[in-house]
N, C-alpha and C positions, 0 to 999 in steps of 0.2 A: 805822234801822228800815226794813224793806221790807214793804209790804202790797200786796195786789191784790184786786180784786173788781169789783162792779158800779159803773158810772159814777154821777155825782152832780152837783149844782150847789151852789155856796157863795155866801154873801154876802161882802162885803169882809172880809178878815181878814189876819193876818200870823203868822209863826212865828219862833222863835229860830233854827231850823235852815235850811239850804239845803233846798229842796223840789224834787224832780224828779217830774213827773207825765207819764206816757206812756200813750197809748191802745194797747191790744193789738189792738183793732178798733173802728171807729166814729170819731167826731169829737171833737176837743178844742178848746175855745175858751178864751181867757184874756184878761184885761185888768187894768190896774192899779187902776181904780176905776170907779164907775158913770158917770162922764162921759167915760171913754176908750172908744175903739172896740174891739170884740172882735177878736182875732187868732186865726186858725185855724192849727193846727199838729198834728203827730203827737206832739210832746213839748215840754215847757217846763221850764226850770230857773229857779227864783226865789231871789234872794238872801235872806238872813236879814233879818227886820224890815221887809220890803217888803210894802205892802198889795197884795192881788191878789184876783181872783175867778176861779173856774173853772166852766165848764159842760161836763160830759162825760156828759150824759144819753144813754141808749141805747148805751152803750159798755162795754167792760171796761178798767179802768185798773190800772197799776202805779204805786205811789207810793213814793218813797224820801226819807227824811229823813236829812240828814248834819249832824252837829255842826260848827259853824263853827270851833271851836277844835281839831278833829282834824287830822291830816295831810291827809286827803282834803278836808276843808272848806277848809283853807288853799290847797290846790292848785286847788280849784274857784274860789275867790275871786280868785286870781291870774289866771285865764284868762277870766273873764267880762267882757264889754264893758259890759253894762247891768244893770239891776235885774231885768228879766224877759227871759230869752233863749230865743227859740224855737229848737228843735233841728230841723235839717232831717231829712227822711226818710232821706237817705243816711247 
């Protein structure tokens, strides 16, 4: 599933799917939980079932959910180093 629209903030939560969040303009902050430091990035990929919080206020975001049992989900899982992976602007 792919959606886009105005930015938002979330409390800690998790999904069954991989989640890609990318700002089309503005700032994206992400962290694993309320005791973790915020990380600034242009995009982030979160593994399934991993707790995370997003702060993308005053931005426009693109959000992609990928089923972890799909071919794409398997390929993503094989290539990620951590649970929350910031994606460089490049």
